[in-house]
N, C-alpha and C positions, 0 to 999 in steps of 0.2 A: 632194531630200527622205531619199534613202538615205545620203548624206553627213552629213546633219544627225542622221540616227538613230545612225550609227556615231560620230559625235563624241560624241554624248550619252552613249552606253554606255561610251566612254573617259572621259568624265569623272567618270560614276557609279562607274567601276571605281576610277579613281585615288583619288576621294575615300573610298571604302570602305576602299582600302589604307592611307590616310593616318588613317584612323580606327581600323584595326586597329593600326597601328604605335604610335599614341599610348595606346592601351589597353594594350599589352604594355609599352611604357615605364612606366605608371603603375603596372602591377600586377608590376613585376619582383620583389618579394619574395614574391609568391606563386607567379609563373610559373616562376621558375628552379628550385626544389625539384621542381616538377611536371615539368619538362622533363627534369631529371636522372634522375628516377624512370623517365619513359618511356624514356629512353636505356637506363638499366640493364636495364629489363624487356624491352627489344628485343633486347638482348644474351642475356639470360637466357632467352628463349623458345625458342630454338634446342636446347640441353640438355634443356629441358621437354617439347619435342616429341619429342625423340630417345628420351626414356624413354618418353613416351605410346606411340610405335610398337612399343616392345618390351613391350607389355602392361603396363606400369607405371601404376597408378591415377594420375588427374591431381592429387589431393590429395598423395599420396606424392612425386609427380614435382616438384610446387612446393615440397615441406617439403625435399626432398633439394638441390634447386638453390639455394634460400634459406638453407639452412644452411652449405653449401658457401661462398655469397658471404659470408655472416656471419663465418665462420673467416678466410676469405681476407683479408677487407676489416678485421677486428678486428686480426689480426697486422700486415698492412702499415701500417695507420692508425697504430698506435702506433709503429712504428720510423720512420714519416715524420714524425708529428707531433714525436717527439723530434729528428729532423734538421731539420725546419724552425725548431725554437724554436733549437736551437744555430746553425743557419746565419743566422737573423735576429739574435741575438746578437754574432756576429762580423762581421756585414756591415759595420759602420763600420771595423773594422780592415783587412778586405780590399779596401775602397774606399781607405784609405790606402796600403796596399801596393801597390795597382795603380797610384797616383798617382805613387808613387816609382819603380816598374818603367819607366812611361812617360818620366819625367824622365830615368832613366839612358839610356833608348834615344835620346832626342833628343840627349844629350850625345854618345853614339858616333857620332851623325849629322853632328855640327858638323865634325870632321875632313874629311869628302867633301863640305863644300859645302852640305849639305841642313840649312839652319836653318828650324826652326818658330819661329814667334813665339808668344810667351805668351799672345795673344789667342786663336790658333788651339786651343793645348793646352787651353785653359779652356773653350772652346765644345765640343770632344769629349772627352765624359767617359765612358768605357768603364764607370764604376761605375754608371752610369743604368741599365744592364743587368743588374747585380747586384741593384740595389735593385727594378727592375720585377719581376723574378723574385720576390723576398720579398714584395712587394705582392700579386702574382697568386696565389701559394701560401695568404699569408693570408685573401685573397678566397675561394678555394675551401675554405679549412678552416671559414671561416665559415657557407658554405652546408652542409657536411657536418655542422655542428652539428645541423641538422635531420635526422640521421639516423634517427629514429624515424618521423617522418613521410615519408620517403622510402621507407622499409622497407616501411610498411604500403602506401603507394600501389603498390610494386612488385607487392607480393602480390596485392593486389586487380586488377591487370592483369593478370597471369599468370592469375589464376583466371578472368578473364573473356574471355581471350584464345581459348581453344577454342570458345565458345559464340557468339562475335560474327558469324561469318559466317552462322551460323543466324538470327540477330536481323536481320541485314542483307535476307536473303532475304526474310523476312515483311515487311519494310515498303517494299521497294524496288518500283516499278512496273513495271520490266522486269528480275526477278532474274536470268535466264538470260543476259542479255548484261551487268548491272552486276557481276554476282559474278565474271564471268570478268576484268572489268578490275581490280576489287579484289584478285583472287587474283594476277594478273601483277604489281600494284603491291607486294603484300605480300611474293612470293617474290623480286623484285629488291631490296626493302628488307633482307630478311632474308639473301639471299646477301650483299649489301654489307656489312651490319653483321658478319656473321660471319667473313667473309675478312678485313675491315679490323682486326677485333678480334684475330683471331690472329696477324695479321702484326705489329700494334701488341704485343702481349704478346711475341713472339720478339724484337722490336726492344728493348724495355725490359729484358729479360732479359741479352741480348747485350751491350747498352751497359753494365748493372750490374756484370756479371762483367768487362768488358774494364776499366772504370774501377777496379774494386776492384784488379785486378792490377797496374794503373799506381800504385795509391796516392793517387788522389785523392779527397779528403774527401767524404763524404756520396753514395756511389755509388748507394746505393738511391733517394735523392730525385732524383737526374739520371735515374736509369732509369724512375723514375714520370714525371718530365717528358718524356722521349723518348716513353713509351708514350702518354701524353694526346695529345702535339703530332703524333703520327705520324696522327692522325685530320685532320690538316691537311697536304695535299699539298704538295712542295716548300718552302713557307716553313716549315712547322713544325719539318721537320729541322735548319733553319738556325737558329731560334730556340732549339731545344732544345740545339744544341751550343755558344751563345755562354756561358753561364754556365760549365759544366765546363772549357772551354777557357781562360778568363779565370782560373778559379780554380787550374788546372794551371799556368798561367803564374807567379802568386802564391806557390803552396805548392812546386812543385817546379822550376820553371825552363823556359827556351823549349823545350828538345827534348822535355819531357813535354806540353808544351802543343801541340806539332808533332803528337807520336803520337795526343794526344786527338783533335785535328782529323782527322788521317787516319783513325782508328778511326770516327770519325761518319760521314765521306764513303763509307767502304767499306761499312759496315753499311747505310746508307741507300741506296746504290746498289743493292746486292744484293738489299734487301727492297722497295724502291720501283719498280725498272726491271727485276728479273729475276723475283722471287718472285710479287709482288702481280700484274703484269698477266698472269702465265702462268695465274692461278686466276680473277681478276676479268675481265679483258678491257676493251678501251679504253672499250666502252659505258657503263660504268658509272663514269666519271671526270666530272671538272670542268675548266673551261679554268682557266688560271692567273690571268687576269683576274677570274674570277667567285670564285675562292678568295679573293683580296686583298680585293675588295669586300665578300665577306661576313664576313670577319674584322672589317672596319670597321663593317658593319651591325648584325650581332650582337652585337660587342664593345661598341658604343654602347647597345644597348637593354638588355643582360642582364649587361654587366661581365665580370669575368674568367671565368665560366662560359660566358657566351657566345661569348668565344674559342676555347673547348674544343670547343663543340657546333656552331660555325659551319658546318664542312662537314657533319656528319651533318644538320643541319636543311636546309641548302641543298641537299643531296643527295635527303632526302625529298621536298621541293618539287619536284626535278627528276622523279623517278621518277612522282610523283604527275600532274605535267604531261604526261610521256610516256604514261601508261596511258589518257589522253583522246585521241581522235582529233583533236579539234578545237584541243587544246593541245600536239600533239607537236611542232611546230614550235618552240616556246618552251623545251622540254626539250632539244631538238637544240641551240638556240643557247648553251646553258648548258654543253654538253658541250665536249670538247676539239676539236681539229681532225680527227682522224682517226677519231671516234665513228660508231657506225651511227645512220643516222636514225631506226630503230624498235628499241625494247628488247623483248626478250620476245614479238617477234610470230613467227607461224610462217609460214615461207617459202612453204608450200603454200597459206595463206590470201591472202599477198598476190599470188600468180600467178594465183588463180583469178578 
């Protein structure tokens, strides 16, 4: 009887999961701007709370943070929009030049006895990477066209953030226990987003300056791509490096392409393996398999924005699972091999 009850609960949970996924897929056009607004609001909440802790009124703190976001995003958006437009116009030319470079490379290898058939070359088309970047950036630009809706949603989320714990306290049946769980989840999530965003900003700025020094076209565009894809551990840095490396090969030659690749490797090794773990810790990570599967899952449901938000969304689910005693093991399975079994727990509590 107990086994039947467990199986019934599993079937019910699986059916509920399928219904939720189908609903998210059907409501993609509505869900994507909302999730983007939640993501921006989560990042912006840290400076808002910082200002409030220094006796700045809530309304003024929100106004200052939103104004700073508007100035930064407007200036950056104008430059990026121009770069995306120019890159999209030049995309056929870049693909043609890349095909020429590959043909010359294969001709150079023929005297060495390395002969690539035309069928293999036709199947391997690096120009697809450039085309994929253009499609992804256009998709992201289409979502950002709802900027007014996203902005108002961010403002309303920030204005409700400080009062949300009190509302929870009034409706929960066991507020003393459940508020602690919520606070632990919120602290871990804010910590993850703050550290990840800071590291991503530094990564994007360094990549932009480095590519500008090398003379690669559209350095701000590739810096933005490095910033966004830095939220995707391991895989994101590789994806972000492919278009500028190919562009450096087409535009400047093999030496500059190697320099570009080396720059990406050094920056991401330092940021991903030295700086980020020092502040974040291993317990706030995801396994490589989970990262890859989350890319496929959220990309299929939400499109290009789902690819960019896949890890933050999965990280949110992981932290929520770890905040509950009954689902801590699921969150632990989503983490890396050397992760701590419990996050945010008090060692004294565990010893008692």
